[in-house]
C-alpha positions, 0 to 999 in steps of 0.5 A: 489253530495248532493241534492240542497235545494229547496227555494222559493224567493218572492220579491216585492216593498212596498205595492205591496201585497206580504204578502197578496199573501204569506198568500193565498199560504201558510197560514195554511201550517204547512210545510212553513217557511218564512225568512223575507228579510226586512232590517227593520223588524229585529228591535224590536218595529218597528211594524207599520211602517215596516208593520210587520206581527202581532203575530197572523199572525205569528202563522198561518205562522211562520216568521224568521229574525223578531225582532232579533235586537234593533233599535240601532244595525247594521244588514248587508247584510252579516249577513242576508245571513249567517242567511238565509243560516242557516235557509234554511238548517235547514228547509230543514232538518226538511222537511219544505219549506224555503220561502225567502220573502221581499222587500229589493232588495239588500238582495234578490239579494245577497241571490240569487247570493251571496255577492259582492266582496267588501273589508272588513270594516276598523274601522279607515276609518269608525270612520273618516267618522262618524266624518265627518257625524257629522260635515257636515251632511247627504246631504253633504256626499251624494253629495260627493258620487254623485261626486265619485260614481254616480251609488251608490249614485243614488241607495241610499237614501241621508238619509240612512247614513249607506249605504252612508258611506259604499259606501264612505268607499269603494271608499276611500279605493280602489279609485273604485266605488262599482259597480267595485266589481262585484256580480256573474251573476249566481245563487248560486249552493247550492240552487234550486230557484224558484224566483217570482217578483211581480209587479203593475202599478205605479198608482195603487202602489202609491194609495196603498202606500198612503192608507197604510200610512193612515192606519199606522197612524190610527194604532198609528205610530206616538206614536210608532215612537216618543217613539222609537225616545226618546229611541234611537235617530236619528242616530240609524240604525233603525231610518233611515227607512222610516216611522221613520226618517221623524219624526226627520225632520224639515221645511225650517224655522227649525221648526218640521214638523206637523203630516200632513207634516210628513204623506205626507213626508212618502208617498213621500219617500215611492214612491221613494223607491218603484221605487228604489227597483226593480233595485236590482232584474233586470236580476235575472236568471230564475225569474218569474214576476207576474203582480198583477194588473190583480186581486188576483185570476190571481196572485195566479194562476201565482204564483202556476204555477211558483212554479210547 
């Protein structure tokens, strides 16, 4: 029987401190290879708004599945799992340590447990749904999902039209909510997982989110976002990300939001997203939760103990 591939999986909500902990654990270790489990860091040019590791940081600790798509291209969970599998096998054969790290809970869960058994896409249905989206708008499509599949709707941001339409597609094709297409409750057998989930208290997490957004604007987020808006438009998959989609929004009177209003909207959306992120990682077998509020040293000690 072939030996299982050892993989470290590190998950945390936005602004929890996973990147800092990752560099403390593996920075300068030429054996570690990081596979990003972030659905938006895959996009080129979306650097500031996704808190992407800088090129200098990536030289210290190599990251993969970053900058592999243009913002107008789709990147699915199935493609993520396929690419992550290939990289884990490659790194293992090279004698390196695969580290899957990110905050997209559905990606992390699907890598650990395998893809859910949802039906394959239907192009005719997708075209019809996209036409409806153009006519009815995002809010109305999400309301329809809330009626037909409330559990999925509560997990999906109304502005995330890609996932709203996919959930509606499944319901219309099968008459069943997405949750009926179960994911395995067992970890995938080809891997020997060490899974660490980082947590912070809500008040501290929200403070860190506000501080991060302030720093993003200081670093030039507005110029980055507006340049991408002009090039790709509001409907590009990458432009659905928090930190970019808010630049397309308008006030109740139909006027564009001011920079201050956009900043506050990004903070609110980021906090809502942070609450949803952990939903996808509940009940993961064998996962170790590390509390970050006790200080960096304590968190590192806990993480190292889990790794051992």
